[in-house]
Phi, psi and omega in degrees: 000136178248134174237144173258115183244117182050043175085358181246131179283131178229143180261140178225153176269133171064186179293150185214137172252176185295323178300316180294323176296317179301316178297316179300320182275000179056049180258002181303134178083357179258160177268124183204167174227148179234131176245132179239118180052042175087000180236134177295136176265114178296145179306326181295345182255000185306315183287333184268338184283104178272132180270143183243155178308129178092355179299146178252121182239144170239126179242120182244121180257130179287136179238126178280160179177180181209000000 
């Protein structure tokens, strides 16, 4: 399965949900937002949102600073 994440094509095995993607990207404990095919994925839907071959994702991680 191929997903485009922040403009880069990445290959994954089998079905994948957003929680599994977060684990793969090592984002646990960080502040971030995920958009799938132009729509924001609410945190309440992370476990239910199944990603499909060809999905376009944007992952934005919040960065603190001053």
